[in-house]
N, CA, C and O atoms as CSV, one atom per row, in Angstrom:
chain,resi,resn,atom,element,x,y,z
A,1,MET,N,N,0.832,-1.170,0.000
A,1,MET,CA,C,0.000,0.000,0.000
A,1,MET,C,C,0.883,1.241,0.000
A,1,MET,O,O,1.830,1.345,0.780
A,2,ARG,N,N,0.573,2.147,-0.854
A,2,ARG,CA,C,1.353,3.376,-0.981
A,2,ARG,C,C,0.822,4.423,-0.011
A,2,ARG,O,O,-0.388,4.601,0.133
A,3,HIS,N,N,1.736,5.103,0.641
A,3,HIS,CA,C,1.366,6.142,1.610
A,3,HIS,C,C,1.617,7.496,0.975
A,3,HIS,O,O,2.717,7.765,0.492
A,4,ASP,N,N,0.610,8.347,0.973
A,4,ASP,CA,C,0.824,9.712,0.499
A,4,ASP,C,C,0.369,10.690,1.574
A,4,ASP,O,O,-0.223,10.288,2.576
A,5,ARG,N,N,0.641,11.956,1.368
A,5,ARG,CA,C,0.376,12.980,2.379
A,5,ARG,C,C,-1.108,13.196,2.649
A,5,ARG,O,O,-1.467,13.706,3.711
A,6,THR,N,N,-1.974,12.823,1.716
A,6,THR,CA,C,-3.395,13.087,1.900
A,6,THR,C,C,-4.111,11.982,2.661
A,6,THR,O,O,-5.235,12.178,3.123
A,7,SER,N,N,-3.476,10.827,2.796
A,7,SER,CA,C,-4.148,9.736,3.500
A,7,SER,C,C,-4.122,9.977,5.004
A,7,SER,O,O,-3.235,10.649,5.530
A,8,ALA,N,N,-5.101,9.420,5.671
A,8,ALA,CA,C,-5.193,9.584,7.127
A,8,ALA,C,C,-4.190,8.672,7.806
A,8,ALA,O,O,-3.982,7.533,7.387
A,9,CYS,N,N,-3.581,9.180,8.845
A,9,CYS,CA,C,-2.609,8.411,9.616
A,9,CYS,C,C,-3.175,8.171,11.000
A,9,CYS,O,O,-4.008,8.929,11.497
A,10,ALA,N,N,-2.708,7.111,11.597
A,10,ALA,CA,C,-3.112,6.833,12.972
A,10,ALA,C,C,-2.587,7.940,13.863
A,10,ALA,O,O,-1.470,8.414,13.657
A,11,PRO,N,N,-3.378,8.372,14.865
A,11,PRO,CA,C,-2.914,9.428,15.758
A,11,PRO,C,C,-1.590,9.049,16.407
A,11,PRO,O,O,-1.433,7.948,16.935
A,12,GLY,N,N,-0.651,9.968,16.360
A,12,GLY,CA,C,0.647,9.751,16.997
A,12,GLY,C,C,1.635,8.986,16.152
A,12,GLY,O,O,2.773,8.788,16.578
A,13,SER,N,N,1.235,8.538,14.943
A,13,SER,CA,C,2.167,7.767,14.137
A,13,SER,C,C,3.210,8.643,13.476
A,13,SER,O,O,4.299,8.166,13.158
A,14,HIS,N,N,2.909,9.898,13.263
A,14,HIS,CA,C,3.860,10.841,12.694
A,14,HIS,C,C,3.862,12.092,13.554
A,14,HIS,O,O,2.805,12.532,14.006
A,15,PRO,N,N,5.042,12.678,13.788
A,15,PRO,CA,C,5.060,13.929,14.531
A,15,PRO,C,C,4.433,15.028,13.682
A,15,PRO,O,O,4.479,14.960,12.454
A,16,PRO,N,N,3.851,16.034,14.317
A,16,PRO,CA,C,3.276,17.131,13.551
A,16,PRO,C,C,4.355,17.834,12.744
A,16,PRO,O,O,5.515,17.829,13.156
A,17,PRO,N,N,4.014,18.448,11.596
A,17,PRO,CA,C,5.016,19.094,10.754
A,17,PRO,C,C,5.821,20.163,11.476
A,17,PRO,O,O,6.978,20.399,11.126
A,18,SER,N,N,5.247,20.803,12.457
A,18,SER,CA,C,5.967,21.872,13.143
A,18,SER,C,C,6.946,21.354,14.192
A,18,SER,O,O,7.734,22.138,14.721
A,19,ALA,N,N,6.922,20.048,14.514
A,19,ALA,CA,C,7.797,19.526,15.568
A,19,ALA,C,C,9.260,19.721,15.218
A,19,ALA,O,O,10.065,20.056,16.087
A,20,GLY,N,N,9.618,19.516,13.951
A,20,GLY,CA,C,11.006,19.678,13.550
A,20,GLY,C,C,11.454,21.122,13.596
A,20,GLY,O,O,12.629,21.395,13.841
A,21,ALA,N,N,10.542,22.051,13.367
A,21,ALA,CA,C,10.899,23.458,13.356
A,21,ALA,C,C,11.241,23.964,14.757
A,21,ALA,O,O,12.050,24.879,14.906
A,22,ASN,N,N,10.633,23.377,15.776
A,22,ASN,CA,C,10.858,23.829,17.145
A,22,ASN,C,C,12.012,23.106,17.822
A,22,ASN,O,O,12.542,23.589,18.823
A,23,ALA,N,N,12.405,21.965,17.296
A,23,ALA,CA,C,13.487,21.198,17.902
A,23,ALA,C,C,14.826,21.726,17.397
A,23,ALA,O,O,14.957,22.080,16.225
A,24,SER,N,N,15.807,21.777,18.274
A,24,SER,CA,C,17.123,22.245,17.849
A,24,SER,C,C,17.803,21.154,17.038
A,24,SER,O,O,17.465,19.978,17.167
A,25,ARG,N,N,18.752,21.537,16.209
A,25,ARG,CA,C,19.469,20.552,15.409
A,25,ARG,C,C,20.272,19.636,16.316
A,25,ARG,O,O,20.488,18.468,15.992
A,26,GLU,N,N,20.720,20.169,17.467
A,26,GLU,CA,C,21.468,19.328,18.398
A,26,GLU,C,C,20.601,18.169,18.864
A,26,GLU,O,O,21.052,17.025,18.912
A,27,THR,N,N,19.343,18.476,19.210
A,27,THR,CA,C,18.434,17.442,19.681
A,27,THR,C,C,18.150,16.444,18.575
A,27,THR,O,O,18.150,15.236,18.814
A,28,LEU,N,N,17.909,16.934,17.368
A,28,LEU,CA,C,17.614,16.037,16.262
A,28,LEU,C,C,18.809,15.164,15.917
A,28,LEU,O,O,18.646,13.980,15.620
A,29,ALA,N,N,20.016,15.739,15.954
A,29,ALA,CA,C,21.208,14.968,15.627
A,29,ALA,C,C,21.482,13.908,16.681
A,29,ALA,O,O,21.940,12.811,16.361
A,30,HIS,N,N,21.205,14.233,17.934
A,30,HIS,CA,C,21.483,13.282,19.007
A,30,HIS,C,C,20.331,12.307,19.208
A,30,HIS,O,O,20.515,11.246,19.805
A,31,GLY,N,N,19.134,12.660,18.711
A,31,GLY,CA,C,18.014,11.737,18.767
A,31,GLY,C,C,17.256,11.729,20.077
A,31,GLY,O,O,16.513,10.783,20.338
A,32,ASP,N,N,17.412,12.738,20.907
A,32,ASP,CA,C,16.708,12.756,22.187
A,32,ASP,C,C,15.248,13.109,21.971
A,32,ASP,O,O,14.943,14.165,21.416
A,33,GLY,N,N,14.355,12.257,22.393
A,33,GLY,CA,C,12.943,12.572,22.410
A,33,GLY,C,C,12.241,12.532,21.073
A,33,GLY,O,O,11.050,12.835,21.010
A,34,ALA,N,N,12.919,12.173,20.008
A,34,ALA,CA,C,12.253,12.140,18.712
A,34,ALA,C,C,11.374,10.890,18.625
A,34,ALA,O,O,11.802,9.791,18.977
A,35,LYS,N,N,10.148,11.074,18.153
A,35,LYS,CA,C,9.225,9.952,18.040
A,35,LYS,C,C,9.566,9.123,16.816
A,35,LYS,O,O,10.119,9.630,15.840
A,36,GLY,N,N,9.231,7.851,16.879
A,36,GLY,CA,C,9.384,7.004,15.723
A,36,GLY,C,C,10.773,6.424,15.534
A,36,GLY,O,O,11.015,5.746,14.535
A,37,HIS,N,N,11.696,6.665,16.457
A,37,HIS,CA,C,13.021,6.071,16.315
A,37,HIS,C,C,12.946,4.582,16.569
A,37,HIS,O,O,12.141,4.114,17.374
A,38,ARG,N,N,13.783,3.851,15.882
A,38,ARG,CA,C,13.812,2.432,16.135
A,38,ARG,C,C,14.531,2.147,17.454
A,38,ARG,O,O,15.204,3.004,18.027
A,39,TYR,N,N,14.360,0.927,17.901
A,39,TYR,CA,C,14.961,0.506,19.151
A,39,TYR,C,C,16.477,0.583,19.063
A,39,TYR,O,O,17.071,0.167,18.068
A,40,THR,N,N,17.096,1.113,20.104
A,40,THR,CA,C,18.547,1.138,20.225
A,40,THR,C,C,18.904,0.407,21.503
A,40,THR,O,O,18.429,0.746,22.586
A,41,SER,N,N,19.748,-0.602,21.359
A,41,SER,CA,C,20.117,-1.388,22.532
A,41,SER,C,C,20.908,-0.519,23.511
A,41,SER,O,O,21.538,0.460,23.112
A,42,PRO,N,N,20.870,-0.881,24.787
A,42,PRO,CA,C,21.645,-0.130,25.786
A,42,PRO,C,C,23.144,-0.117,25.469
A,42,PRO,O,O,23.839,0.858,25.753
A,43,PHE,N,N,23.633,-1.217,24.874
A,43,PHE,CA,C,25.051,-1.272,24.510
A,43,PHE,C,C,25.378,-0.223,23.453
A,43,PHE,O,O,26.355,0.513,23.595
A,44,ARG,N,N,24.555,-0.145,22.372
A,44,ARG,CA,C,24.787,0.823,21.306
A,44,ARG,C,C,24.621,2.254,21.827
A,44,ARG,O,O,25.380,3.145,21.446
A,45,LYS,N,N,23.639,2.472,22.690
A,45,LYS,CA,C,23.445,3.801,23.267
A,45,LYS,C,C,24.666,4.188,24.096
A,45,LYS,O,O,25.113,5.335,24.064
A,46,GLY,N,N,25.197,3.219,24.837
A,46,GLY,CA,C,26.406,3.475,25.624
A,46,GLY,C,C,27.597,3.823,24.739
A,46,GLY,O,O,28.395,4.698,25.075
A,47,GLN,N,N,27.712,3.126,23.597
A,47,GLN,CA,C,28.794,3.434,22.662
A,47,GLN,C,C,28.651,4.858,22.114
A,47,GLN,O,O,29.630,5.598,22.010
A,48,GLY,N,N,27.416,5.225,21.769
A,48,GLY,CA,C,27.168,6.572,21.255
A,48,GLY,C,C,27.479,7.637,22.288
A,48,GLY,O,O,28.067,8.671,21.973
A,49,ASP,N,N,27.078,7.375,23.527
A,49,ASP,CA,C,27.363,8.331,24.608
A,49,ASP,C,C,28.870,8.462,24.836
A,49,ASP,O,O,29.374,9.556,25.091
A,50,ALA,N,N,29.583,7.335,24.742
A,50,ALA,CA,C,31.039,7.360,24.929
A,50,ALA,C,C,31.715,8.137,23.798
A,50,ALA,O,O,32.664,8.884,24.035
A,51,THR,N,N,31.226,7.962,22.574
A,51,THR,CA,C,31.787,8.698,21.439
A,51,THR,C,C,31.528,10.186,21.593
A,51,THR,O,O,32.414,11.007,21.353
A,52,ARG,N,N,30.320,10.530,21.991
A,52,ARG,CA,C,29.970,11.941,22.194
A,52,ARG,C,C,30.869,12.564,23.263
A,52,ARG,O,O,31.362,13.679,23.089
A,53,LYS,N,N,31.081,11.849,24.357
A,53,LYS,CA,C,31.946,12.343,25.431
A,53,LYS,C,C,33.386,12.466,24.950
A,53,LYS,O,O,34.070,13.429,25.299
A,54,ALA,N,N,33.861,11.506,24.152
A,54,ALA,CA,C,35.233,11.561,23.629
A,54,ALA,C,C,35.421,12.771,22.722
A,54,ALA,O,O,36.474,13.408,22.750
A,55,ILE,N,N,34.403,13.095,21.913
A,55,ILE,CA,C,34.476,14.265,21.029
A,55,ILE,C,C,34.544,15.544,21.858
A,55,ILE,O,O,35.349,16.432,21.572
A,56,ILE,N,N,33.704,15.636,22.878
A,56,ILE,CA,C,33.718,16.825,23.741
A,56,ILE,C,C,35.050,16.940,24.469
A,56,ILE,O,O,35.622,18.027,24.543
A,57,ASP,N,N,35.552,15.825,25.010
A,57,ASP,CA,C,36.834,15.845,25.725
A,57,ASP,C,C,37.980,16.249,24.800
A,57,ASP,O,O,38.856,17.019,25.194
A,58,ALA,N,N,37.975,15.728,23.566
A,58,ALA,CA,C,39.027,16.083,22.606
A,58,ALA,C,C,38.971,17.569,22.268
A,58,ALA,O,O,40.004,18.232,22.177
A,59,THR,N,N,37.760,18.085,22.084
A,59,THR,CA,C,37.616,19.510,21.783
A,59,THR,C,C,38.086,20.357,22.955
A,59,THR,O,O,38.746,21.377,22.762
A,60,LEU,N,N,37.746,19.935,24.179
A,60,LEU,CA,C,38.196,20.668,25.368
A,60,LEU,C,C,39.718,20.633,25.500
A,60,LEU,O,O,40.320,21.586,25.996
A,61,LYS,N,N,40.339,19.543,25.059
A,61,LYS,CA,C,41.807,19.461,25.080
A,61,LYS,C,C,42.401,20.519,24.149
A,61,LYS,O,O,43.370,21.188,24.505
A,62,PHE,N,N,41.821,20.668,22.958
A,62,PHE,CA,C,42.287,21.707,22.041
A,62,PHE,C,C,42.046,23.099,22.614
A,62,PHE,O,O,42.890,23.983,22.469
A,63,VAL,N,N,40.909,23.297,23.260
A,63,VAL,CA,C,40.591,24.590,23.869
A,63,VAL,C,C,41.624,24.911,24.951
A,63,VAL,O,O,42.092,26.046,25.041
A,64,ALA,N,N,41.980,23.923,25.768
A,64,ALA,CA,C,42.965,24.143,26.836
A,64,ALA,C,C,44.328,24.523,26.265
A,64,ALA,O,O,45.105,25.221,26.917
A,65,GLU,N,N,44.621,24.057,25.030
A,65,GLU,CA,C,45.873,24.409,24.364
A,65,GLU,C,C,45.792,25.771,23.676
A,65,GLU,O,O,46.778,26.249,23.115
A,66,GLY,N,N,44.600,26.399,23.723
A,66,GLY,CA,C,44.428,27.704,23.094
A,66,GLY,C,C,43.959,27.634,21.653
A,66,GLY,O,O,43.925,28.654,20.964
A,67,ARG,N,N,43.598,26.445,21.187
A,67,ARG,CA,C,43.081,26.278,19.822
A,67,ARG,C,C,41.564,26.182,19.910
A,67,ARG,O,O,41.015,25.115,20.181
A,68,PHE,N,N,40.895,27.304,19.679
A,68,PHE,CA,C,39.468,27.394,19.915
A,68,PHE,C,C,38.619,26.951,18.735
A,68,PHE,O,O,37.400,26.845,18.869
A,69,ARG,N,N,39.217,26.692,17.598
A,69,ARG,CA,C,38.451,26.254,16.437
A,69,ARG,C,C,39.200,25.149,15.687
A,69,ARG,O,O,39.609,25.343,14.543
A,70,PRO,N,N,39.380,23.980,16.337
A,70,PRO,CA,C,40.074,22.894,15.650
A,70,PRO,C,C,39.211,22.327,14.521
A,70,PRO,O,O,37.989,22.476,14.530
A,71,GLU,N,N,39.844,21.688,13.568
A,71,GLU,CA,C,39.135,21.078,12.450
A,71,GLU,C,C,38.516,19.757,12.887
A,71,GLU,O,O,38.968,19.125,13.842
A,72,ALA,N,N,37.484,19.360,12.177
A,72,ALA,CA,C,36.790,18.108,12.490
A,72,ALA,C,C,37.743,16.920,12.402
A,72,ALA,O,O,37.660,15.996,13.211
A,73,ARG,N,N,38.641,16.941,11.431
A,73,ARG,CA,C,39.597,15.835,11.260
A,73,ARG,C,C,40.484,15.704,12.505
A,73,ARG,O,O,40.752,14.595,12.967
A,74,GLU,N,N,40.934,16.841,13.041
A,74,GLU,CA,C,41.790,16.818,14.230
A,74,GLU,C,C,41.021,16.327,15.454
A,74,GLU,O,O,41.538,15.547,16.254
A,75,ILE,N,N,39.789,16.790,15.588
A,75,ILE,CA,C,38.964,16.361,16.725
A,75,ILE,C,C,38.707,14.866,16.641
A,75,ILE,O,O,38.829,14.155,17.638
A,76,GLY,N,N,38.352,14.388,15.454
A,76,GLY,CA,C,38.102,12.960,15.270
A,76,GLY,C,C,39.319,12.115,15.590
A,76,GLY,O,O,39.207,11.075,16.240
A,77,ARG,N,N,40.494,12.565,15.129
A,77,ARG,CA,C,41.733,11.823,15.392
A,77,ARG,C,C,42.003,11.768,16.898
A,77,ARG,O,O,42.359,10.717,17.431
A,78,ALA,N,N,41.831,12.907,17.582
A,78,ALA,CA,C,42.089,12.957,19.034
A,78,ALA,C,C,41.050,12.153,19.813
A,78,ALA,O,O,41.358,11.595,20.867
A,79,ALA,N,N,39.820,12.094,19.297
A,79,ALA,CA,C,38.756,11.351,19.987
A,79,ALA,C,C,38.769,9.870,19.645
A,79,ALA,O,O,38.093,9.077,20.299
A,80,GLY,N,N,39.533,9.488,18.624
A,80,GLY,CA,C,39.581,8.088,18.228
A,80,GLY,C,C,38.361,7.658,17.435
A,80,GLY,O,O,37.944,6.502,17.512
A,81,CYS,N,N,37.787,8.580,16.673
A,81,CYS,CA,C,36.611,8.260,15.866
A,81,CYS,C,C,36.720,8.957,14.515
A,81,CYS,O,O,37.613,9.775,14.294
A,82,ASP,N,N,35.813,8.624,13.632
A,82,ASP,CA,C,35.769,9.251,12.318
A,82,ASP,C,C,35.252,10.689,12.455
A,82,ASP,O,O,34.378,10.941,13.284
A,83,PRO,N,N,35.767,11.630,11.670
A,83,PRO,CA,C,35.269,13.010,11.749
A,83,PRO,C,C,33.769,13.140,11.482
A,83,PRO,O,O,33.140,14.087,11.955
A,84,SER,N,N,33.193,12.210,10.735
A,84,SER,CA,C,31.748,12.273,10.471
A,84,SER,C,C,30.931,12.058,11.740
A,84,SER,O,O,29.743,12.382,11.771
A,85,ALA,N,N,31.550,11.517,12.786
A,85,ALA,CA,C,30.847,11.324,14.057
A,85,ALA,C,C,30.440,12.668,14.668
A,85,ALA,O,O,29.464,12.740,15.414
A,86,ILE,N,N,31.179,13.721,14.355
A,86,ILE,CA,C,30.813,15.054,14.864
A,86,ILE,C,C,29.464,15.459,14.302
A,86,ILE,O,O,28.596,15.936,15.033
A,87,THR,N,N,29.288,15.268,13.002
A,87,THR,CA,C,28.005,15.584,12.375
A,87,THR,C,C,26.917,14.662,12.888
A,87,THR,O,O,25.793,15.106,13.120
A,88,ARG,N,N,27.224,13.403,13.067
A,88,ARG,CA,C,26.229,12.433,13.541
A,88,ARG,C,C,25.744,12.771,14.948
A,88,ARG,O,O,24.554,12.647,15.239
A,89,HIS,N,N,26.647,13.194,15.814
A,89,HIS,CA,C,26.279,13.425,17.215
A,89,HIS,C,C,25.870,14.867,17.518
A,89,HIS,O,O,25.117,15.109,18.461
A,90,PHE,N,N,26.360,15.828,16.728
A,90,PHE,CA,C,26.099,17.231,17.047
A,90,PHE,C,C,25.404,17.997,15.926
A,90,PHE,O,O,24.889,19.089,16.169
A,91,GLY,N,N,25.373,17.476,14.739
A,91,GLY,CA,C,24.731,18.155,13.617
A,91,GLY,C,C,25.718,18.904,12.740
A,91,GLY,O,O,25.568,18.919,11.519
A,92,SER,N,N,26.726,19.526,13.341
A,92,SER,CA,C,27.774,20.233,12.596
A,92,SER,C,C,28.873,20.638,13.573
A,92,SER,O,O,28.716,20.527,14.789
A,93,LEU,N,N,29.975,21.104,13.024
A,93,LEU,CA,C,31.071,21.589,13.859
A,93,LEU,C,C,30.641,22.840,14.628
A,93,LEU,O,O,31.035,23.032,15.778
A,94,ASP,N,N,29.829,23.691,13.987
A,94,ASP,CA,C,29.321,24.885,14.679
A,94,ASP,C,C,28.476,24.514,15.888
A,94,ASP,O,O,28.568,25.155,16.935
A,95,LEU,N,N,27.654,23.483,15.744
A,95,LEU,CA,C,26.814,23.080,16.869
A,95,LEU,C,C,27.633,22.419,17.975
A,95,LEU,O,O,27.277,22.519,19.149
A,96,LEU,N,N,28.726,21.746,17.613
A,96,LEU,CA,C,29.646,21.237,18.640
A,96,LEU,C,C,30.223,22.418,19.417
A,96,LEU,O,O,30.313,22.373,20.644
A,97,CYS,N,N,30.612,23.470,18.707
A,97,CYS,CA,C,31.134,24.672,19.385
A,97,CYS,C,C,30.081,25.290,20.293
A,97,CYS,O,O,30.397,25.798,21.369
A,98,ARG,N,N,28.833,25.246,19.855
A,98,ARG,CA,C,27.743,25.780,20.681
A,98,ARG,C,C,27.605,24.976,21.973
A,98,ARG,O,O,27.413,25.547,23.047
A,99,VAL,N,N,27.703,23.651,21.866
A,99,VAL,CA,C,27.619,22.799,23.061
A,99,VAL,C,C,28.778,23.096,23.994
A,99,VAL,O,O,28.585,23.206,25.205
A,100,ILE,N,N,29.983,23.228,23.448
A,100,ILE,CA,C,31.153,23.541,24.274
A,100,ILE,C,C,30.964,24.898,24.951
A,100,ILE,O,O,31.233,25.045,26.143
A,101,ALA,N,N,30.500,25.887,24.186
A,101,ALA,CA,C,30.305,27.230,24.750
A,101,ALA,C,C,29.252,27.227,25.843
A,101,ALA,O,O,29.391,27.943,26.835
A,102,ARG,N,N,28.199,26.434,25.677
A,102,ARG,CA,C,27.111,26.432,26.652
A,102,ARG,C,C,27.442,25.579,27.881
A,102,ARG,O,O,27.205,26.000,29.013
A,103,GLU,N,N,27.987,24.389,27.658
A,103,GLU,CA,C,28.184,23.443,28.764
A,103,GLU,C,C,29.546,23.563,29.441
A,103,GLU,O,O,29.712,23.106,30.572
A,104,HIS,N,N,30.520,24.167,28.769
A,104,HIS,CA,C,31.879,24.255,29.325
A,104,HIS,C,C,32.429,25.668,29.178
A,104,HIS,O,O,33.608,25.859,28.877
A,105,ALA,N,N,31.565,26.653,29.393
A,105,ALA,CA,C,31.938,28.063,29.197
A,105,ALA,C,C,33.107,28.458,30.090
A,105,ALA,O,O,33.996,29.190,29.652
A,106,GLY,N,N,33.121,27.993,31.320
A,106,GLY,CA,C,34.200,28.347,32.244
A,106,GLY,C,C,35.561,27.912,31.741
A,106,GLY,O,O,36.537,28.653,31.864
A,107,ALA,N,N,35.635,26.710,31.170
A,107,ALA,CA,C,36.907,26.202,30.649
A,107,ALA,C,C,37.372,27.029,29.453
A,107,ALA,O,O,38.568,27.281,29.299
A,108,VAL,N,N,36.435,27.450,28.611
A,108,VAL,CA,C,36.793,28.249,27.432
A,108,VAL,C,C,37.304,29.618,27.860
A,108,VAL,O,O,38.339,30.076,27.375
A,109,VAL,N,N,36.589,30.266,28.759
A,109,VAL,CA,C,36.988,31.604,29.224
A,109,VAL,C,C,38.335,31.522,29.940
A,109,VAL,O,O,39.179,32.401,29.766
A,110,GLN,N,N,38.540,30.495,30.729
A,110,GLN,CA,C,39.809,30.324,31.444
A,110,GLN,C,C,40.955,30.074,30.456
A,110,GLN,O,O,42.044,30.626,30.617
A,111,ALA,N,N,40.712,29.243,29.434
A,111,ALA,CA,C,41.752,28.955,28.445
A,111,ALA,C,C,42.111,30.198,27.643
A,111,ALA,O,O,43.239,30.330,27.167
A,112,ALA,N,N,41.154,31.109,27.494
A,112,ALA,CA,C,41.419,32.354,26.767
A,112,ALA,C,C,42.212,33.341,27.619
A,112,ALA,O,O,42.641,34.383,27.124
A,113,GLY,N,N,42.407,33.020,28.889
A,113,GLY,CA,C,43.184,33.881,29.778
A,113,GLY,C,C,42.401,35.055,30.340
A,113,GLY,O,O,42.978,36.053,30.773
A,114,LEU,N,N,41.095,34.925,30.328
A,114,LEU,CA,C,40.254,35.997,30.859
A,114,LEU,C,C,39.846,35.642,32.281
A,114,LEU,O,O,39.318,34.556,32.524
A,115,GLY,N,N,40.081,36.525,33.195
A,115,GLY,CA,C,39.768,36.274,34.595
A,115,GLY,C,C,38.408,36.814,34.992
A,115,GLY,O,O,38.226,37.286,36.114
A,116,TRP,N,N,37.453,36.747,34.075
A,116,TRP,CA,C,36.130,37.287,34.362
A,116,TRP,C,C,35.391,36.429,35.358
A,116,TRP,O,O,35.529,35.206,35.383
A,117,ASN,N,N,34.610,37.094,36.171
A,117,ASN,CA,C,33.733,36.394,37.102
A,117,ASN,C,C,32.299,36.778,36.725
A,117,ASN,O,O,31.673,37.598,37.396
A,118,LEU,N,N,31.794,36.188,35.665
A,118,LEU,CA,C,30.487,36.521,35.109
A,118,LEU,C,C,29.461,35.447,35.430
A,118,LEU,O,O,29.824,34.308,35.727
A,119,PRO,N,N,28.182,35.801,35.372
A,119,PRO,CA,C,27.144,34.763,35.489
A,119,PRO,C,C,27.265,33.771,34.334
A,119,PRO,O,O,27.878,34.076,33.311
A,120,ASP,N,N,26.683,32.593,34.498
A,120,ASP,CA,C,26.805,31.523,33.512
A,120,ASP,C,C,26.357,31.944,32.119
A,120,ASP,O,O,27.016,31.605,31.135
A,121,GLU,N,N,25.252,32.675,32.014
A,121,GLU,CA,C,24.745,33.074,30.692
A,121,GLU,C,C,25.733,33.984,29.970
A,121,GLU,O,O,25.959,33.834,28.769
A,122,GLN,N,N,26.318,34.923,30.700
A,122,GLN,CA,C,27.288,35.828,30.081
A,122,GLN,C,C,28.592,35.097,29.777
A,122,GLN,O,O,29.249,35.382,28.776
A,123,ASN,N,N,28.963,34.154,30.640
A,123,ASN,CA,C,30.133,33.320,30.379
A,123,ASN,C,C,29.932,32.531,29.092
A,123,ASN,O,O,30.848,32.420,28.278
A,124,ALA,N,N,28.724,31.979,28.908
A,124,ALA,CA,C,28.424,31.203,27.706
A,124,ALA,C,C,28.483,32.092,26.462
A,124,ALA,O,O,28.976,31.660,25.420
A,125,ALA,N,N,27.988,33.324,26.560
A,125,ALA,CA,C,28.039,34.248,25.429
A,125,ALA,C,C,29.493,34.597,25.095
A,125,ALA,O,O,29.868,34.652,23.924
A,126,ALA,N,N,30.302,34.831,26.123
A,126,ALA,CA,C,31.719,35.121,25.902
A,126,ALA,C,C,32.422,33.911,25.293
A,126,ALA,O,O,33.249,34.062,24.394
A,127,ALA,N,N,32.098,32.716,25.774
A,127,ALA,CA,C,32.701,31.498,25.229
A,127,ALA,C,C,32.320,31.311,23.772
A,127,ALA,O,O,33.136,30.850,22.974
A,128,TRP,N,N,31.084,31.665,23.410
A,128,TRP,CA,C,30.655,31.546,22.017
A,128,TRP,C,C,31.485,32.472,21.124
A,128,TRP,O,O,31.911,32.073,20.040
A,129,VAL,N,N,31.713,33.702,21.578
A,129,VAL,CA,C,32.514,34.644,20.796
A,129,VAL,C,C,33.939,34.129,20.655
A,129,VAL,O,O,34.535,34.228,19.582
A,130,ILE,N,N,34.484,33.582,21.730
A,130,ILE,CA,C,35.845,33.051,21.700
A,130,ILE,C,C,35.933,31.864,20.747
A,130,ILE,O,O,36.878,31.769,19.963
A,131,MET,N,N,34.958,30.960,20.805
A,131,MET,CA,C,34.990,29.734,19.994
A,131,MET,C,C,34.764,30.005,18.516
A,131,MET,O,O,35.369,29.341,17.673
A,132,THR,N,N,33.905,30.966,18.179
A,132,THR,CA,C,33.519,31.142,16.785
A,132,THR,C,C,33.975,32.465,16.176
A,132,THR,O,O,34.060,32.587,14.954
A,133,GLY,N,N,34.264,33.440,17.003
A,133,GLY,CA,C,34.639,34.750,16.482
A,133,GLY,C,C,33.448,35.571,16.025
A,133,GLY,O,O,33.618,36.617,15.399
A,134,THR,N,N,32.238,35.107,16.333
A,134,THR,CA,C,31.029,35.837,15.950
A,134,THR,C,C,30.207,36.126,17.185
A,134,THR,O,O,30.288,35.404,18.179
A,135,VAL,N,N,29.416,37.182,17.123
A,135,VAL,CA,C,28.528,37.524,18.216
A,135,VAL,C,C,27.202,36.861,17.925
A,135,VAL,O,O,26.512,37.209,16.967
A,136,ARG,N,N,26.857,35.910,18.755
A,136,ARG,CA,C,25.613,35.160,18.568
A,136,ARG,C,C,25.283,34.494,19.893
A,136,ARG,O,O,26.177,34.000,20.580
A,137,ALA,N,N,24.030,34.479,20.249
A,137,ALA,CA,C,23.640,33.867,21.521
A,137,ALA,C,C,23.802,32.364,21.430
A,137,ALA,O,O,23.326,31.751,20.475
A,138,PRO,N,N,24.473,31.748,22.416
A,138,PRO,CA,C,24.659,30.294,22.400
A,138,PRO,C,C,23.405,29.522,22.680
A,138,PRO,O,O,23.429,28.291,22.695
């Protein structure tokens, strides 16, 4: 049976068209809360979480060295994974930088040599500028 857009679907079988517009690319890339995903074993989920953590740790290592915008190839090599894993887990290199700026703002500001004592939101904004060189809310 062929499925087209005009046929009726069972309630809840498809997310509403606006669901993707409201979800961040980070959430969609990581797969948190998206309906209709196939089963993922706890082992595979653990592997994915470990890869995601390795990518973040590798990026933080570059940040600590003062390299705030490493290439995907370098991050992948340091994390022990393929560079495409960055896109798979974060959506893009820019979104990885956004995660680093938001979740590890203190480490970024400290690595930049700034002794600011700012609230977390302002620290995250400063970390975003340091990581990307652009003014944009993280």
